GUDREN-55290 format. One record per residue (C-alpha): x, y, z; chain; residue in one letter. Coordinates in nm, 3 decimals, always signed. Example, Ala and Ser with C-alpha at 12.3 -4.5 7.8 and 13.67 -1.06 7.14 Angstrom:
<node><u>+1.230</u><v>-0.450</v><w>+0.780</w><ch>A</ch><aa>A</aa></node>
<node><u>+1.367</u><v>-0.106</v><w>+0.714</w><ch>A</ch><aa>S</aa></node>
***
This chain:
<node><u>+8.415</u><v>+17.189</v><w>-13.169</w><ch>A</ch><aa>M</aa></node>
<node><u>+8.308</u><v>+16.984</v><w>-12.936</w><ch>A</ch><aa>R</aa></node>
<node><u>+8.104</u><v>+16.670</v><w>-13.127</w><ch>A</ch><aa>A</aa></node>
<node><u>+7.929</u><v>+16.331</v><w>-12.946</w><ch>A</ch><aa>R</aa></node>
<node><u>+7.848</u><v>+16.029</v><w>-13.097</w><ch>A</ch><aa>T</aa></node>
<node><u>+7.611</u><v>+15.828</v><w>-12.925</w><ch>A</ch><aa>T</aa></node>
<node><u>+7.745</u><v>+15.465</v><w>-12.865</w><ch>A</ch><aa>L</aa></node>
<node><u>+7.543</u><v>+15.172</v><w>-12.682</w><ch>A</ch><aa>S</aa></node>
<node><u>+7.392</u><v>+15.094</v><w>-12.343</w><ch>A</ch><aa>S</aa></node>
<node><u>+7.526</u><v>+14.760</v><w>-12.279</w><ch>A</ch><aa>S</aa></node>
<node><u>+7.777</u><v>+14.588</v><w>-12.486</w><ch>A</ch><aa>P</aa></node>
<node><u>+7.638</u><v>+14.488</v><w>-12.834</w><ch>A</ch><aa>L</aa></node>
<node><u>+7.538</u><v>+14.087</v><w>-12.769</w><ch>A</ch><aa>F</aa></node>
<node><u>+7.448</u><v>+14.131</v><w>-12.402</w><ch>A</ch><aa>E</aa></node>
<node><u>+7.054</u><v>+14.210</v><w>-12.268</w><ch>A</ch><aa>D</aa></node>
<node><u>+7.027</u><v>+14.574</v><w>-12.132</w><ch>A</ch><aa>C</aa></node>
<node><u>+6.730</u><v>+14.751</v><w>-11.939</w><ch>A</ch><aa>V</aa></node>
<node><u>+6.397</u><v>+14.840</v><w>-12.150</w><ch>A</ch><aa>Q</aa></node>
<node><u>+6.244</u><v>+15.151</v><w>-12.154</w><ch>A</ch><aa>V</aa></node>
<node><u>+5.875</u><v>+15.099</v><w>-12.020</w><ch>A</ch><aa>R</aa></node>
<node><u>+5.600</u><v>+15.252</v><w>-11.868</w><ch>A</ch><aa>T</aa></node>
<node><u>+5.416</u><v>+15.169</v><w>-11.528</w><ch>A</ch><aa>G</aa></node>
<node><u>+5.756</u><v>+15.048</v><w>-11.378</w><ch>A</ch><aa>T</aa></node>
<node><u>+6.074</u><v>+15.198</v><w>-11.255</w><ch>A</ch><aa>D</aa></node>
<node><u>+6.363</u><v>+15.161</v><w>-11.469</w><ch>A</ch><aa>Y</aa></node>
<node><u>+6.521</u><v>+15.453</v><w>-11.476</w><ch>A</ch><aa>V</aa></node>
<node><u>+6.779</u><v>+15.344</v><w>-11.186</w><ch>A</ch><aa>D</aa></node>
<node><u>+6.852</u><v>+15.013</v><w>-11.295</w><ch>A</ch><aa>A</aa></node>
<node><u>+6.910</u><v>+15.219</v><w>-11.672</w><ch>A</ch><aa>M</aa></node>
<node><u>+7.143</u><v>+15.474</v><w>-11.517</w><ch>A</ch><aa>R</aa></node>
<node><u>+7.331</u><v>+15.195</v><w>-11.318</w><ch>A</ch><aa>E</aa></node>
<node><u>+7.386</u><v>+14.976</v><w>-11.632</w><ch>A</ch><aa>E</aa></node>
<node><u>+7.477</u><v>+15.260</v><w>-11.849</w><ch>A</ch><aa>C</aa></node>
<node><u>+7.757</u><v>+15.398</v><w>-11.586</w><ch>A</ch><aa>Q</aa></node>
<node><u>+7.846</u><v>+15.002</v><w>-11.587</w><ch>A</ch><aa>R</aa></node>
<node><u>+7.878</u><v>+15.044</v><w>-11.987</w><ch>A</ch><aa>Y</aa></node>
<node><u>+8.091</u><v>+15.341</v><w>-11.939</w><ch>A</ch><aa>V</aa></node>
<node><u>+8.309</u><v>+15.212</v><w>-11.709</w><ch>A</ch><aa>D</aa></node>
<node><u>+8.397</u><v>+14.942</v><w>-11.912</w><ch>A</ch><aa>L</aa></node>
<node><u>+8.440</u><v>+15.124</v><w>-12.194</w><ch>A</ch><aa>L</aa></node>
<node><u>+8.746</u><v>+15.345</v><w>-12.035</w><ch>A</ch><aa>G</aa></node>
<node><u>+8.889</u><v>+15.032</v><w>-11.931</w><ch>A</ch><aa>R</aa></node>
<node><u>+8.871</u><v>+14.874</v><w>-12.268</w><ch>A</ch><aa>R</aa></node>
<node><u>+8.975</u><v>+15.211</v><w>-12.466</w><ch>A</ch><aa>F</aa></node>
<node><u>+9.268</u><v>+15.362</v><w>-12.163</w><ch>A</ch><aa>P</aa></node>
<node><u>+9.463</u><v>+15.573</v><w>-12.403</w><ch>A</ch><aa>W</aa></node>
<node><u>+9.098</u><v>+15.740</v><w>-12.493</w><ch>A</ch><aa>A</aa></node>
<node><u>+9.133</u><v>+15.988</v><w>-12.233</w><ch>A</ch><aa>R</aa></node>
<node><u>+9.517</u><v>+16.110</v><w>-12.364</w><ch>A</ch><aa>E</aa></node>
<node><u>+9.336</u><v>+16.161</v><w>-12.716</w><ch>A</ch><aa>V</aa></node>
<node><u>+9.056</u><v>+16.406</v><w>-12.595</w><ch>A</ch><aa>G</aa></node>
<node><u>+8.774</u><v>+16.116</v><w>-12.583</w><ch>A</ch><aa>L</aa></node>
<node><u>+8.496</u><v>+16.137</v><w>-12.295</w><ch>A</ch><aa>R</aa></node>
<node><u>+8.282</u><v>+15.890</v><w>-12.206</w><ch>A</ch><aa>F</aa></node>
<node><u>+7.924</u><v>+15.938</v><w>-12.040</w><ch>A</ch><aa>R</aa></node>
<node><u>+7.600</u><v>+15.845</v><w>-11.978</w><ch>A</ch><aa>V</aa></node>
<node><u>+7.340</u><v>+16.095</v><w>-12.155</w><ch>A</ch><aa>E</aa></node>
<node><u>+6.969</u><v>+16.095</v><w>-12.137</w><ch>A</ch><aa>W</aa></node>
<node><u>+6.756</u><v>+16.131</v><w>-12.420</w><ch>A</ch><aa>F</aa></node>
<node><u>+6.344</u><v>+16.135</v><w>-12.482</w><ch>A</ch><aa>P</aa></node>
<node><u>+6.137</u><v>+15.835</v><w>-12.554</w><ch>A</ch><aa>H</aa></node>
<node><u>+5.798</u><v>+15.810</v><w>-12.631</w><ch>A</ch><aa>D</aa></node>
<node><u>+5.725</u><v>+15.605</v><w>-12.329</w><ch>A</ch><aa>F</aa></node>
<node><u>+5.957</u><v>+15.810</v><w>-12.111</w><ch>A</ch><aa>G</aa></node>
<node><u>+6.363</u><v>+15.874</v><w>-12.108</w><ch>A</ch><aa>I</aa></node>
<node><u>+6.660</u><v>+15.638</v><w>-12.222</w><ch>A</ch><aa>Y</aa></node>
<node><u>+7.050</u><v>+15.642</v><w>-12.143</w><ch>A</ch><aa>A</aa></node>
<node><u>+7.315</u><v>+15.594</v><w>-12.379</w><ch>A</ch><aa>Q</aa></node>
<node><u>+7.680</u><v>+15.634</v><w>-12.379</w><ch>A</ch><aa>A</aa></node>
<node><u>+7.830</u><v>+15.865</v><w>-12.549</w><ch>A</ch><aa>V</aa></node>
<node><u>+8.181</u><v>+15.966</v><w>-12.656</w><ch>A</ch><aa>V</aa></node>
<node><u>+8.269</u><v>+16.323</v><w>-12.706</w><ch>A</ch><aa>W</aa></node>
<node><u>+8.540</u><v>+16.429</v><w>-12.884</w><ch>A</ch><aa>Y</aa></node>
<node><u>+8.723</u><v>+16.736</v><w>-13.060</w><ch>A</ch><aa>D</aa></node>
<node><u>+8.601</u><v>+16.767</v><w>-13.438</w><ch>A</ch><aa>D</aa></node>
<node><u>+8.852</u><v>+16.983</v><w>-13.521</w><ch>A</ch><aa>A</aa></node>
<node><u>+9.127</u><v>+16.717</v><w>-13.403</w><ch>A</ch><aa>D</aa></node>
<node><u>+9.159</u><v>+16.468</v><w>-13.724</w><ch>A</ch><aa>P</aa></node>
<node><u>+9.307</u><v>+16.211</v><w>-13.505</w><ch>A</ch><aa>L</aa></node>
<node><u>+9.047</u><v>+16.249</v><w>-13.210</w><ch>A</ch><aa>A</aa></node>
<node><u>+8.773</u><v>+16.242</v><w>-13.451</w><ch>A</ch><aa>E</aa></node>
<node><u>+8.923</u><v>+15.911</v><w>-13.603</w><ch>A</ch><aa>A</aa></node>
<node><u>+8.934</u><v>+15.738</v><w>-13.277</w><ch>A</ch><aa>L</aa></node>
<node><u>+8.618</u><v>+15.824</v><w>-13.147</w><ch>A</ch><aa>A</aa></node>
<node><u>+8.460</u><v>+15.631</v><w>-13.433</w><ch>A</ch><aa>M</aa></node>
<node><u>+8.708</u><v>+15.355</v><w>-13.472</w><ch>A</ch><aa>W</aa></node>
<node><u>+8.558</u><v>+15.303</v><w>-13.113</w><ch>A</ch><aa>V</aa></node>
<node><u>+8.239</u><v>+15.283</v><w>-13.235</w><ch>A</ch><aa>E</aa></node>
<node><u>+8.296</u><v>+15.056</v><w>-13.439</w><ch>A</ch><aa>D</aa></node>
<node><u>+8.477</u><v>+14.870</v><w>-13.195</w><ch>A</ch><aa>H</aa></node>
<node><u>+8.235</u><v>+14.840</v><w>-12.883</w><ch>A</ch><aa>E</aa></node>
<node><u>+8.278</u><v>+14.562</v><w>-12.660</w><ch>A</ch><aa>P</aa></node>
<node><u>+8.018</u><v>+14.258</v><w>-12.758</w><ch>A</ch><aa>E</aa></node>
<node><u>+7.993</u><v>+14.098</v><w>-12.389</w><ch>A</ch><aa>R</aa></node>
<node><u>+8.058</u><v>+14.264</v><w>-11.987</w><ch>A</ch><aa>W</aa></node>
<node><u>+8.421</u><v>+14.026</v><w>-11.992</w><ch>A</ch><aa>D</aa></node>
<node><u>+8.520</u><v>+14.243</v><w>-12.286</w><ch>A</ch><aa>D</aa></node>
<node><u>+8.724</u><v>+14.442</v><w>-12.040</w><ch>A</ch><aa>D</aa></node>
<node><u>+9.040</u><v>+14.343</v><w>-12.177</w><ch>A</ch><aa>Q</aa></node>
<node><u>+9.262</u><v>+14.698</v><w>-12.277</w><ch>A</ch><aa>P</aa></node>
<node><u>+9.290</u><v>+14.721</v><w>-12.669</w><ch>A</ch><aa>V</aa></node>
<node><u>+9.597</u><v>+14.912</v><w>-12.764</w><ch>A</ch><aa>P</aa></node>
<node><u>+9.540</u><v>+15.284</v><w>-12.949</w><ch>A</ch><aa>Q</aa></node>
<node><u>+9.469</u><v>+15.171</v><w>-13.304</w><ch>A</ch><aa>P</aa></node>
<node><u>+9.674</u><v>+15.301</v><w>-13.610</w><ch>A</ch><aa>D</aa></node>
<node><u>+9.374</u><v>+15.493</v><w>-13.786</w><ch>A</ch><aa>V</aa></node>
<node><u>+9.615</u><v>+15.715</v><w>-13.985</w><ch>A</ch><aa>T</aa></node>
<node><u>+9.662</u><v>+15.411</v><w>-14.221</w><ch>A</ch><aa>R</aa></node>
<node><u>+9.377</u><v>+15.275</v><w>-14.459</w><ch>A</ch><aa>E</aa></node>
<node><u>+9.208</u><v>+14.967</v><w>-14.352</w><ch>A</ch><aa>E</aa></node>
<node><u>+9.253</u><v>+14.707</v><w>-14.582</w><ch>A</ch><aa>D</aa></node>
***
């Protein structure tokens, strides 16, 4: 069955577009979040091979809507699920964190 984990909308230590009333932020937020999804694809190039899919999704907010990157995976596949959780724990911190990260061995317990 398909499941998803919500990630950030931009790298963890970077400023991001904020939801606000009275201004048009949606286009800027869409562009930023798509840029982040593209970064995730470069950072984790093996993701597609193991069934992970990075996407932009929209969620309701008191002042409008906001975008987040999400990673979709098959929760009946233990490897895909473990790798999705690993990606969530290892999101890029900066926009220039675009060097590919090797696929981790999530079958072992970490120390």
